[in-house]
N, C-alpha and C positions, 0 to 999 in steps of 0.2 A: 517268263515261263518255266519256273525249277526242274519240271518234266521236264523239257527239252534239252538241261542242261546234264536229265540222264538218260538219253535215250543212245538203243541198243545199239551196238559197235559192230555185233553180227551174229548171226543163228542160235540165237539161244532156246524159240520152243521148237517142237517139234509139229507136224502136222498135227492135225488134229485125229482122233481113231476115225470118227467116220467117213477122213476124205479117200475117196476109192481111187488117188493118184498119188503118183513121186515127187515132191517138187521138187524141180530143180532150183541150184546156189543162188539164184539169182532171185528164185520167184519166193524162195527160203526167205531171203530178205525179205524183199516186198511184204510177203505175210507178216516177217515180225515186226517189220515197220506200221505199218496196218492195226497190227494187234496189240502196240505201243501205243496209236496215236491214240485208239477204241479206249483203254481202259484210261488212257487221260483225260480223258471228254472234247477228246480234237477232230476232226473231220480230215479226210484229205483225200488226195487225185493220185490214184495211176495212173500215169503216163508213160508204160513200156510203147512200144510198137507193135503196131496190129500183125497179133498169132501168138505172141510173147505166154499165153497163158493169164489176161489182167482176170476173169471168168476165175479161174483155177485159184487166184491165189485170193480175190473174194471170197469163194466159198468155204478157202480155208479159215477164216478171220470168223463166218460165220457158224461155224464148224467150234471154232475155239470157244467164242462166245455162248451156243449154246449147250456143248458139250462143258466148257473146263468153266465160264462164268455166271452159270444160269439163268443167262439169260434170255428173256419168256417174250420180248415185242419182236414182232417183226422187225425184218431188213427192206427198207425196200428200195428197190432198182428200176431206176427210171433211164430208156435205152430207146434205142431209133426203133421206129417198130418194125421194121426187117429182122430187129434179129433179138424179138423179146420172145419169141418160140424157141430160135438157139439158147439163148438164159436157159432157159422152162427144160430143156434137151439135158445140156450141160451139168444142172442141177440132177436131174432124174441119173445121170450118167457119174458123174463122180462124189456127188453127197446127195445118195441115196437115204440116208436117212434124217435126212432137212425134208420138210414136209415145204414146199410150194404152191403155188398159186402162182396162176396169171390171170391180171387184167387186159383183155383183148375184146370186148364190145363196154357199149356205156350201161352205164346202168337199168336204163330201163329194157338193154336184150339179157343182160347179166340176169336182172329182178332180183338183185340183192344188193344190198351197199355195199361202198369199199371196207368198213368197217367189221361188216359180217366178214368179208371174205379175208381180212387182214386176221381175222379172231383165230383160225387154224389154220392158221401158218406159220413158217419160220421165216420166211422169203418173198416177199409180193414183189413179180414182176410187171409193169408194165411200160407206157410210149408217154408222154406226151400228151397227146392227146387226147387218149382213153386218160390220166388223171386228172387229166381237168379238166374233162367231161364227169368225170365219175367224183369229182367233190365241189360244184360249185352247184347251185339249184336254182328254180325256176317259179317260180311259184306267181300266179293267178292274182 
């Protein structure tokens, strides 16, 4: 892949305007790496230790995609059920301009489909259990 040969060596992108946080140098490098991967149609994983700000780096990527690249498709975050609320809270704290929706109930309890919920969001946060129950259907 030619794109990987041109991978960024250092921090080239500033954090998006809507990000209400100052990225630490290693977070800036992580954000730049994620942006590089995203812009080249590749996926990636942040493997920083717990507590080093992976959520803020991911939110910087979403803000970059929405503000600078005009991305209108929502980003899906599938996290452990115990941190879904934390993700929503951090979205509201650090990226107030992003529209966030949490899927924390089954479709029958929510009253809306995942597609309808995602249509009005930049970030959809859910857990595997709720995501799986939202995407499967039962027919009688």
